[in-house]
C-alpha positions as CSV (number, residue, x, y, z in Angstrom):
1,M,40.6,-94.1,54.4
2,T,42.8,-91.5,54.8
3,G,42.4,-88.6,52.4
4,S,39.1,-89.5,51.5
5,R,35.7,-90.0,53.2
6,Q,32.4,-91.5,51.7
7,A,30.2,-88.5,50.2
8,S,26.7,-89.0,51.3
9,D,25.7,-89.9,48.1
10,G,27.8,-92.8,48.0
11,G,30.8,-91.7,46.3
12,P,33.6,-90.5,47.8
13,E,34.4,-86.9,49.0
14,S,38.0,-85.8,49.0
15,T,39.8,-84.4,51.9
16,N,42.5,-81.8,52.4
17,P,45.5,-83.9,54.1
18,R,46.8,-81.4,56.5
19,T,43.5,-80.9,58.1
20,N,41.7,-83.4,57.5
21,E,38.5,-81.6,56.5
22,P,36.5,-82.0,53.2
23,E,37.8,-79.8,50.2
24,T,35.3,-78.4,47.8
25,A,35.8,-78.5,44.8
26,S,36.8,-74.9,43.0
27,L,34.3,-72.7,41.5
28,P,35.0,-70.7,38.0
29,R,35.4,-66.9,38.8
30,P,33.6,-64.5,36.3
31,S,35.8,-62.7,33.9
32,R,37.4,-59.2,34.7
33,W,36.1,-57.9,31.5
34,R,32.5,-59.3,32.1
35,R,32.4,-57.1,35.6
36,R,33.7,-54.2,33.7
37,I,31.1,-54.2,30.8
38,K,28.5,-54.8,33.3
39,R,29.6,-51.9,35.0
40,L,30.0,-49.9,32.3
41,G,26.2,-51.0,30.9
42,L,24.9,-49.6,34.2
43,G,26.7,-46.5,33.8
44,L,25.3,-45.8,30.4
45,A,22.1,-46.6,31.4
46,A,22.2,-44.5,34.0
47,V,23.8,-41.5,31.9
48,V,21.0,-42.5,29.5
49,V,18.3,-42.0,32.3
50,V,19.6,-38.7,33.6
51,V,20.4,-37.4,29.7
52,A,16.9,-38.2,29.1
53,A,15.5,-36.4,31.8
54,L,17.6,-33.4,30.9
55,L,16.6,-33.5,27.4
56,V,12.4,-34.4,28.6
57,T,12.8,-31.0,30.8
58,A,15.0,-29.0,28.3
59,E,12.3,-29.6,25.6
60,Y,9.6,-28.8,28.1
61,Y,11.6,-25.7,29.4
62,T,12.5,-24.7,25.7
63,A,8.8,-25.2,24.1
64,R,7.5,-22.5,26.9
65,P,7.4,-18.8,25.5
66,D,9.0,-17.5,28.7
67,F,12.0,-19.2,27.4
68,C,11.8,-16.7,24.2
69,R,12.6,-13.9,26.2
70,S,15.4,-15.0,27.8
71,C,16.8,-13.5,24.8
72,H,16.9,-9.9,25.2
73,I,16.2,-9.1,21.3
74,M,13.3,-11.2,21.8
75,E,11.5,-8.9,24.5
76,P,9.7,-7.1,22.3
77,Y,8.1,-9.9,20.6
78,H,7.2,-11.7,23.7
79,Q,5.3,-8.4,25.1
80,S,3.5,-8.3,21.6
81,W,2.6,-11.9,22.0
82,T,1.3,-11.4,25.6
83,R,-1.0,-8.6,24.0
84,D,-2.4,-11.0,21.0
85,V,-5.4,-13.0,21.2
86,H,-2.9,-16.2,20.7
87,G,-1.7,-15.8,23.7
88,A,-3.5,-13.5,26.1
89,K,-6.7,-15.8,25.3
90,L,-5.6,-19.0,23.4
91,S,-1.7,-19.2,25.3
92,V,-0.9,-20.6,22.2
93,A,2.7,-21.5,22.7
94,C,5.8,-19.8,19.8
95,V,6.9,-23.3,18.9
96,E,3.1,-24.3,18.0
97,C,3.3,-21.9,15.0
98,H,6.7,-21.2,14.3
99,Y,7.2,-24.8,14.0
100,A,5.0,-26.7,11.2
101,P,3.1,-29.9,12.9
102,G,5.6,-32.6,13.5
103,E,8.6,-30.6,12.8
104,Q,9.4,-29.8,16.5
105,H,11.3,-32.8,17.4
106,T,13.0,-33.2,14.5
107,I,17.2,-33.5,14.2
108,R,16.5,-30.4,11.6
109,A,14.4,-28.4,14.1
110,K,17.1,-28.9,16.8
111,F,20.4,-27.8,14.4
112,R,17.9,-24.5,13.8
113,G,17.5,-24.2,17.5
114,L,21.5,-24.9,18.0
115,S,22.1,-22.6,15.2
116,Q,20.6,-19.8,16.9
117,A,22.3,-19.9,20.3
118,A,25.4,-20.0,18.2
119,S,24.3,-16.6,16.8
120,Y,23.5,-15.7,20.1
121,F,26.6,-16.3,22.1
122,S,28.8,-15.0,18.8
123,G,27.5,-12.1,19.2
124,R,25.9,-12.0,15.5
125,S,22.4,-12.0,17.1
126,G,20.4,-8.3,17.4
127,S,22.2,-6.9,14.6
128,G,19.0,-7.3,12.3
129,R,15.5,-8.0,12.8
130,V,14.4,-11.2,13.6
131,R,13.2,-13.4,10.4
132,T,10.9,-15.9,11.0
133,H,8.0,-18.0,9.3
134,V,4.8,-19.4,9.9
135,S,4.0,-22.1,7.9
136,D,0.3,-22.4,6.7
137,A,-0.1,-25.9,8.1
138,S,0.5,-24.6,12.0
139,C,-2.3,-22.0,11.0
140,L,-4.6,-24.8,9.3
141,T,-4.6,-27.5,12.2
142,S,-8.1,-28.9,13.5
143,E,-7.5,-26.7,16.9
144,C,-6.9,-23.5,15.1
145,H,-8.2,-22.5,11.6
146,G,-8.9,-25.8,10.3
147,D,-12.4,-25.9,9.9
148,G,-12.5,-23.5,7.0
149,V,-15.3,-20.8,8.6
150,Y,-12.8,-18.0,7.9
151,L,-12.6,-18.5,4.3
152,T,-16.7,-17.0,3.6
153,K,-16.8,-14.6,6.7
154,A,-16.9,-10.9,6.0
155,L,-14.1,-9.0,7.9
156,P,-14.6,-5.3,7.7
157,V,-11.2,-3.5,7.4
158,G,-10.1,-0.8,9.8
159,E,-12.2,0.3,13.1
160,A,-15.4,2.5,13.4
161,G,-13.8,6.0,14.5
162,T,-14.5,9.9,14.0
163,E,-12.8,12.5,11.8
164,T,-12.5,16.1,12.6
165,R,-14.6,18.2,9.5
166,L,-15.1,22.1,9.3
167,V,-18.7,22.7,10.1
168,D,-19.7,26.1,10.5
169,N,-15.9,27.1,10.5
170,R,-15.8,24.8,13.8
171,E,-13.9,21.6,14.0
172,T,-16.8,18.8,14.3
173,E,-16.5,15.2,15.3
174,V,-18.0,13.0,12.2
175,A,-18.5,9.4,12.8
176,R,-17.2,7.2,9.9
177,T,-17.2,3.2,9.9
178,P,-15.3,1.2,7.7
179,T,-16.4,0.6,3.6
180,V,-14.1,-2.4,3.2
181,S,-15.1,-5.7,3.9
182,F,-12.3,-9.0,3.0
183,V,-13.3,-12.2,2.5
184,H,-10.4,-14.9,2.4
185,S,-12.1,-16.8,-0.5
186,K,-11.9,-14.7,-3.0
187,H,-8.4,-14.5,-2.7
188,L,-7.3,-17.9,-2.0
189,Q,-9.8,-19.7,-4.1
190,A,-8.8,-18.2,-7.7
191,A,-8.5,-21.3,-9.9
192,A,-11.7,-21.1,-11.8
193,R,-10.7,-17.3,-12.3
194,L,-7.3,-17.9,-13.5
195,D,-8.4,-20.5,-15.6
196,E,-11.0,-18.5,-17.2
197,T,-8.3,-15.9,-17.9
198,T,-5.9,-18.1,-19.2
199,K,-8.9,-19.3,-22.0
200,A,-9.8,-15.6,-22.8
201,I,-6.1,-15.1,-23.4
202,E,-5.8,-17.7,-26.0
203,Q,-9.3,-16.6,-27.6
204,T,-7.9,-12.8,-27.5
205,A,-4.3,-13.8,-29.2
206,A,-6.1,-15.9,-31.8
207,R,-8.0,-13.1,-33.0
208,L,-5.1,-10.9,-33.1
209,K,-3.2,-13.8,-34.9
210,T,-5.8,-14.0,-37.8
211,A,-6.2,-10.1,-38.3
212,L,-2.3,-9.4,-38.1
213,R,-1.4,-13.0,-39.7
214,E,1.7,-12.9,-37.2
215,N,3.4,-9.8,-39.1
216,E,5.6,-7.0,-37.1
217,V,2.5,-5.6,-35.4
218,Y,1.5,-8.7,-33.7
219,V,4.9,-9.4,-32.7
220,A,4.9,-5.9,-31.2
221,L,1.5,-6.4,-29.7
222,A,2.3,-9.6,-28.0
223,R,5.7,-8.0,-26.7
224,E,3.3,-5.0,-25.1
225,A,1.0,-7.3,-23.6
226,V,3.7,-9.0,-21.5
227,S,5.4,-5.6,-20.5
228,V,5.9,-4.8,-17.1
229,G,5.4,-1.3,-15.9
230,S,2.6,1.5,-15.8
231,S,-0.9,0.3,-17.1
232,P,-1.6,3.8,-18.9
233,E,1.9,4.1,-20.4
234,R,1.8,0.6,-21.9
235,D,-1.8,1.2,-23.1
236,A,-0.6,4.4,-24.5
237,R,2.3,2.7,-26.6
238,I,-0.4,-0.1,-27.4
239,R,-2.7,2.6,-29.5
240,E,0.4,4.5,-30.9
241,R,1.5,1.0,-32.2
242,V,-2.3,0.3,-33.5
243,R,-2.3,4.0,-35.0
244,Q,1.0,3.9,-37.0
245,A,0.1,0.4,-38.5
246,G,-3.6,1.8,-39.5
247,S,-4.8,-1.3,-38.0
248,A,-7.6,0.7,-35.5
249,A,-10.4,-2.5,-35.8
250,V,-7.9,-4.9,-33.7
251,E,-7.4,-1.8,-30.8
252,A,-10.0,-3.0,-28.2
253,D,-8.5,-6.8,-28.6
254,A,-4.9,-5.5,-28.1
255,L,-5.6,-3.7,-25.1
256,A,-7.9,-6.3,-23.6
257,W,-5.1,-8.8,-24.6
258,A,-2.7,-6.6,-22.6
259,R,-5.1,-6.1,-19.2
260,L,-5.7,-10.3,-19.3
261,E,-2.3,-10.6,-19.5
262,R,-1.5,-8.3,-16.2
263,R,-4.8,-9.9,-14.4
264,R,-3.8,-13.6,-15.3
265,I,-0.4,-12.9,-13.2
266,R,-2.3,-11.3,-10.5
267,L,-4.4,-14.5,-10.2
268,K,-1.2,-16.9,-10.8
269,Q,0.1,-14.8,-7.4
270,L,-3.0,-15.0,-5.7
271,S,-2.6,-18.9,-6.4
272,G,0.2,-19.1,-4.7
273,L,-0.4,-16.7,-1.5
274,T,0.2,-18.0,1.7
275,C,-1.1,-16.9,5.1
276,A,2.5,-15.1,6.1
277,A,2.3,-13.0,2.8
278,C,0.0,-10.9,4.6
279,H,-0.3,-11.7,8.2
280,T,2.9,-10.3,9.6
281,Y,4.7,-8.9,12.6
282,D,3.0,-6.0,14.4
283,T,5.7,-3.5,14.6
284,S,3.5,-1.4,16.9
285,A,3.6,-4.2,19.2
286,T,0.2,-3.4,20.0
287,Q,-0.7,-7.4,18.8
288,H,1.8,-9.9,17.9
289,Q,0.5,-10.4,14.0
290,A,-1.4,-8.0,11.9
291,V,-2.3,-7.6,8.3
292,D,0.3,-5.8,6.8
293,R,-1.8,-3.6,4.5
294,Q,1.1,-2.4,2.2
295,V,0.4,-6.2,0.9
296,C,-3.0,-5.1,-0.2
297,F,-1.8,-1.9,-1.7
298,T,0.7,-3.5,-3.5
299,C,-1.3,-6.1,-5.1
300,H,-4.0,-3.8,-6.0
301,F,-2.7,-0.5,-7.2
302,S,0.7,-1.8,-8.3
303,H,1.3,-0.6,-12.0
304,E,-2.7,0.5,-12.3
305,A,-4.7,3.6,-13.8
306,F,-6.7,4.8,-10.8
307,N,-9.9,3.2,-10.8
308,K,-9.3,0.4,-13.3
309,E,-8.8,-3.5,-12.9
310,T,-7.6,-4.3,-9.6
311,A,-7.2,-0.9,-8.3
312,E,-11.3,0.0,-9.3
313,C,-12.5,1.8,-6.0
314,L,-15.7,-0.3,-5.9
315,R,-14.3,-3.7,-6.3
316,C,-13.3,-3.1,-2.3
317,H,-15.0,-0.3,-1.2
318,D,-19.1,0.0,-0.2
319,A,-20.0,3.4,-1.1
320,P,-20.8,5.3,2.0
321,T,-24.7,5.4,2.5
322,R,-24.9,8.6,4.9
323,Q,-25.0,11.7,3.3
324,I,-21.8,13.8,3.8
325,A,-21.7,17.6,4.5
326,V,-19.8,19.5,1.9
327,H,-18.8,23.3,1.4
328,G,-18.4,23.4,5.4
329,W,-22.4,23.5,6.5
330,T,-24.2,20.8,8.7
331,T,-26.3,18.7,7.1
332,S,-29.4,20.1,10.0
333,Q,-29.4,23.0,8.5
334,P,-31.8,24.0,5.8
335,S,-29.4,25.7,3.4
336,A,-26.7,22.6,3.8
337,V,-25.0,20.9,1.0
338,V,-24.7,17.8,1.5
339,M,-23.4,15.0,-1.3
340,D,-24.8,11.2,-1.5
341,H,-22.1,9.0,-2.9
342,Q,-25.1,6.5,-4.2
343,E,-25.9,9.0,-6.8
344,I,-22.7,9.8,-7.6
345,I,-22.5,6.5,-8.5
346,R,-26.0,6.5,-10.1
347,R,-24.8,9.1,-12.1
348,D,-21.2,7.5,-13.2
349,I,-19.2,10.0,-12.0
350,D,-15.5,8.9,-12.1
351,C,-13.9,8.6,-8.3
352,S,-11.0,10.4,-9.4
353,S,-12.8,13.8,-9.4
354,C,-12.6,13.7,-5.9
355,H,-10.4,11.1,-4.6
356,A,-7.5,11.5,-7.2
357,D,-5.1,12.0,-4.2
358,V,-5.8,8.6,-2.3
359,V,-3.2,6.3,-4.1
360,K,0.5,7.9,-4.5
361,G,3.3,5.7,-5.7
362,Q,3.0,2.7,-8.4
363,G,4.9,-0.3,-6.6
364,R,7.9,0.1,-8.9
365,V,10.9,-2.1,-8.6
366,T,14.3,-0.9,-9.3
367,I,17.4,-2.4,-9.9
368,R,18.4,-0.8,-6.6
369,E,16.2,-3.3,-4.8
370,C,17.4,-6.4,-6.4
371,S,21.4,-5.3,-5.0
372,H,20.4,-5.2,-2.1
373,C,20.8,-8.9,-1.9
374,H,22.4,-9.6,-5.6
375,D,25.8,-8.5,-6.0
376,Q,26.5,-10.3,-8.5
377,E,25.7,-9.0,-12.2
378,R,24.5,-12.8,-13.4
379,Y,21.6,-12.1,-11.3
380,T,20.4,-8.7,-12.3
381,A,21.5,-9.1,-16.4
382,E,18.2,-9.3,-17.9
383,F,16.3,-6.9,-15.1
384,A,15.7,-4.4,-17.7
385,E,14.2,-6.8,-20.5
386,R,11.9,-8.3,-18.0
387,T,8.8,-9.3,-19.0
388,A,5.3,-10.0,-17.0
389,R,6.0,-13.3,-17.5
390,Q,9.5,-13.2,-15.8
391,A,8.1,-11.3,-12.7
392,E,6.3,-14.1,-12.5
393,D,9.5,-16.3,-11.6
394,Y,10.4,-13.7,-9.3
395,H,7.4,-13.6,-6.8
396,R,7.7,-17.9,-7.3
397,V,11.5,-17.7,-5.9
398,H,11.2,-14.5,-4.0
399,V,7.8,-15.3,-2.0
400,A,6.7,-18.7,-2.1
401,G,10.5,-19.9,-1.8
402,Q,11.8,-17.3,0.4
403,H,9.1,-15.6,1.9
404,A,10.2,-12.3,0.8
405,R,7.8,-9.4,1.6
406,C,6.2,-6.5,-1.0
407,A,8.1,-3.6,0.8
408,D,11.5,-5.8,0.2
409,C,11.0,-4.7,-3.4
410,H,8.4,-2.8,-4.2
411,E,7.9,1.0,-4.1
412,V,5.8,2.0,-0.8
413,I,2.3,2.6,-1.8
414,Q,0.4,5.2,0.1
415,H,-3.7,4.8,0.2
416,E,-5.2,7.3,2.7
417,L,-7.6,10.0,2.4
418,A,-6.4,13.5,3.1
419,A,-8.0,15.0,6.5
420,P,-10.9,16.8,5.4
421,I,-9.8,19.7,7.4
422,M,-6.5,19.9,5.6
423,T,-7.8,19.4,2.1
424,A,-7.1,23.2,1.3
425,S,-3.8,23.3,3.0
426,H,-2.9,19.9,2.4
427,E,0.3,19.9,-0.1
428,G,-0.5,16.9,-1.6
429,F,-4.2,17.0,-2.2
430,L,-3.5,18.4,-6.0
431,Q,-0.1,16.9,-6.3
432,V,-1.6,13.7,-8.4
433,V,-3.1,15.3,-10.9
434,L,-0.2,18.2,-10.9
435,E,2.1,15.6,-11.8
436,D,0.2,14.5,-14.7
437,C,-0.1,17.8,-16.3
438,Q,3.9,18.1,-15.5
439,H,4.6,15.5,-17.0
440,C,4.6,17.9,-20.2
441,H,3.9,21.3,-18.8
442,P,6.1,22.0,-16.1
443,N,4.2,24.2,-13.4
444,H,2.1,25.9,-16.1
445,H,-0.9,25.7,-13.6
446,H,0.9,27.7,-10.5
447,E,-1.6,30.8,-10.7
448,Q,-4.9,28.2,-10.7
449,V,-3.7,26.0,-7.9
450,Q,-3.4,28.8,-5.9
451,L,-6.5,30.2,-6.9
452,L,-8.4,27.1,-6.0
453,A,-6.4,26.6,-2.7
454,G,-7.8,30.3,-2.2
455,I,-4.2,32.2,-1.8
456,G,-2.2,34.2,-4.1
457,G,-2.5,37.9,-4.8
458,E,-2.2,40.9,-3.0
459,G,-4.3,42.0,-0.2
460,P,-5.7,38.6,1.3
461,T,-4.4,38.1,5.0
462,L,-6.7,34.5,5.1
463,A,-6.8,32.1,2.9
464,M,-10.2,31.2,1.2
465,P,-9.9,27.8,-0.4
466,N,-12.6,26.9,-3.2
467,A,-16.1,25.9,-1.9
468,M,-15.9,22.8,-3.9
469,F,-12.9,21.5,-1.6
470,G,-15.5,20.6,0.9
471,S,-16.6,17.9,-1.2
472,R,-12.9,16.9,-2.2
473,T,-13.5,17.9,-6.1
474,N,-9.9,18.2,-8.1
475,C,-9.1,19.1,-11.5
476,R,-10.2,16.2,-13.2
477,A,-14.1,16.8,-11.9
478,C,-14.7,19.7,-14.1
479,H,-11.8,19.2,-17.2
480,T,-13.8,16.6,-19.0
481,Q,-14.4,17.8,-22.1
482,P,-11.2,17.2,-24.7
483,G,-10.4,20.3,-27.0
484,S,-7.3,22.0,-28.3
485,D,-5.1,25.4,-27.4
486,L,-4.5,28.0,-29.8
487,K,-1.5,25.9,-30.9
488,G,-3.6,23.0,-31.6
489,A,-2.2,21.0,-29.1
490,S,-4.7,18.5,-27.2
491,V,-5.9,19.8,-23.9
492,I,-8.7,19.1,-21.2
493,T,-11.0,21.6,-21.2
494,A,-14.1,22.6,-18.4
495,T,-17.6,22.7,-19.6
496,A,-20.8,23.2,-17.6
497,S,-21.8,19.8,-18.4
498,A,-19.4,18.8,-15.8
499,C,-21.5,20.9,-13.1
500,V,-24.7,19.7,-14.5
501,A,-23.5,15.7,-13.8
502,C,-22.9,16.6,-10.3
503,H,-25.8,19.5,-9.6
504,N,-28.6,20.1,-12.1
505,E,-29.7,21.9,-14.9
506,S,-29.5,25.2,-13.5
507,Y,-25.9,25.3,-13.0
508,S,-25.2,25.8,-16.7
509,S,-26.9,29.3,-16.4
510,T,-25.1,29.7,-13.1
511,L,-21.8,29.3,-14.2
512,D,-22.2,31.7,-17.0
513,Q,-23.5,33.8,-15.1
514,W,-20.1,33.5,-13.0
515,I,-17.7,33.7,-16.1
516,H,-19.8,36.8,-17.1
517,E,-19.1,38.8,-14.1
518,I,-15.7,37.8,-13.3
519,A,-14.8,39.2,-16.9
520,V,-16.4,42.5,-16.9
521,R,-15.5,43.4,-13.2
522,L,-11.8,42.4,-14.2
523,K,-12.0,44.2,-17.4
524,E,-13.3,47.0,-15.6
525,C,-10.7,47.0,-13.2
526,D,-7.5,46.3,-15.7
527,E,-9.3,49.7,-17.7
528,L,-8.9,51.5,-14.2
529,L,-5.2,50.3,-13.4
530,T,-4.7,51.3,-17.3
531,E,-6.0,55.1,-16.2
532,L,-4.0,55.3,-13.4
533,D,-1.2,54.7,-15.0
534,K,-1.6,57.4,-17.5
535,R,-2.0,59.8,-14.6
536,I,1.2,58.4,-12.8
537,E,2.8,59.1,-16.0
538,Q,1.6,62.5,-16.4
539,A,2.4,63.3,-13.3
540,R,6.3,62.5,-13.7
541,S,5.9,64.2,-17.1
542,Q,4.9,67.9,-15.7
543,G,7.4,67.2,-12.7
544,R,5.5,66.4,-9.6
545,D,6.0,63.9,-7.0
546,V,4.0,60.3,-7.7
547,P,3.3,59.1,-3.5
548,P,5.2,56.0,-2.9
549,R,1.4,54.9,-1.7
550,V,0.3,55.4,-5.2
551,L,2.8,53.3,-6.6
552,E,2.5,50.6,-4.1
553,L,-1.5,50.6,-4.4
554,A,-0.7,50.8,-8.3
555,A,2.0,47.5,-7.9
556,Q,-0.8,45.7,-6.1
557,V,-3.7,46.1,-8.3
558,R,-1.6,45.3,-11.3
559,A,-0.4,41.7,-9.8
560,N,-4.2,40.9,-8.6
561,V,-5.0,41.4,-12.4
562,Q,-2.1,39.5,-13.6
563,F,-2.9,36.9,-11.3
564,L,-6.5,36.4,-12.3
565,Q,-6.1,36.5,-16.0
566,L,-3.3,33.8,-15.8
567,G,-5.4,31.7,-13.2
568,N,-8.8,32.4,-14.7
569,G,-11.0,33.7,-11.9
570,I,-13.3,31.0,-12.3
571,H,-11.1,28.6,-10.5
572,N,-12.5,30.5,-7.1
573,R,-15.1,33.0,-7.4
574,N,-15.5,34.0,-4.4
575,Y,-11.7,34.3,-3.9
576,A,-11.6,36.3,-7.1
577,L,-14.2,38.7,-6.2
578,V,-12.6,39.6,-2.9
579,L,-9.5,40.1,-4.7
580,L,-11.5,42.3,-7.4
581,D,-13.0,44.2,-4.4
582,I,-9.5,44.7,-3.1
583,S,-8.1,46.0,-5.8
584,E,-10.9,48.5,-7.0
585,A,-11.1,50.0,-3.4
586,A,-6.9,50.4,-3.8
587,L,-7.4,52.2,-7.1
588,R,-9.6,54.9,-5.4
589,E,-7.4,55.2,-3.1
590,A,-4.5,56.0,-5.4
591,A,-6.7,58.0,-7.5
592,G,-7.2,60.4,-4.2
593,L,-4.2,60.5,-3.8
594,L,-2.6,61.5,-6.6
595,P,-2.6,65.5,-7.0
596,A,-4.9,66.9,-9.4
597,P,-3.5,67.6,-13.0
């Protein structure tokens, strides 16, 4: 048949009438949109693969410590990391600490990184110090300190070294070893002590409430118990309040209540302590992180009396076991004078007798520090009336919540020994003691201080400090006996018992001998000066010239006599005797220069 052919399977197969060729059935053509979608899908897949590869590469590269130093402001931090045990020995990457476990790959972490990049390119970076925070979780991973071994390990604070002392008037190097060991568990596991202190507060307050029947005295004592500021000043106010109310029987409980409240606050602060509160960036760059000892000083000494409560010396220090040379002699000489701290402790001699200068500052917080961050009055309106309970909230918000450092708010506290070779000349050695006196008596002890330092008067060319400066003895060591002056005002006087406490019974009579010796010679010198003045007046009345040298010598002697009378020569017997020797020689010279009557 024309136009058709039998198909192989028996069916008709259509043919093209023009070419007589079989005509294949037309297949449906794929949609144009389907082809576009397919191509787009392939393109997106390729983009995803490329982006993923770039992200993986970027993640790897940006997680390396070398990437951090690509910003020039990070160079010091990177250099300190290379010197630190975490970098030099353990190769701990920056991101392992500065991101908490599981945080590094989160969206939040990426936005933090973007914000830092934006700061860099906008020029805002480098205008201030870099503030970072390391979470405790980073420190306590199983690969790091998660085993808890650090909790009970005693860590020496400081390093063994040498100090320069004057021995036989020569500078001599003396070995020193650390006397403080830090144990983490004492500071981090404070829950039991906090519960015990809280219970003691409740019991003490209950006794006072019963004794005072919640009257106005009880209310005032409750307010003082949670007051902020200096502990000695607070205790003085409590004693005065109790005295005025005629309630002396409750004084011990009132003082204990205040001390317990202060202790509770400190223990509460320990319960929120983090690793980063003490371990901060080492600004010396000798290592990446170091313990900021200012944290120790602020917590232990802030507003505390010397050697009391958390500021108690033996709470942290082990008393040195070696004998210490004093008065400038070596321990090997038969006549050497040595001092043993163990014996001093056994005799219960107050540490402040020799070490009152080792703590300077109270760690005060003023509204000025608050204004550095808070420029609105509503934040500081109640600052003047704040209590210890409010201070507790301040720490919770600023330290635990915002990672503030102690020095951001607190006055810096210095805790160090003046170099022994500088004790006599170091202007701050007696300043701490003098400041207590100057609270009521401004600079009334000028002559005493000069005598102790071996300066003042007329004639000597070299300083001759009190021999007791060699053992770091200050005013409090001798002035231990409460007494009164001619006006009936309370003063702390010096007695021979203070000498006996450190030395032996024979020093009681020795002190009396020294006092008598100085008094006799000073009286004789004063009488000779009076006689010289009479001869000068007699010569003038007779119209004779008085040699200028005589007047000069008389003025020198007069200055020395007045100096020793005001300063009390026993403050420095050796220097006082030198001044008297010079004065007596001057009197003899002046008497020889005056013309005969």
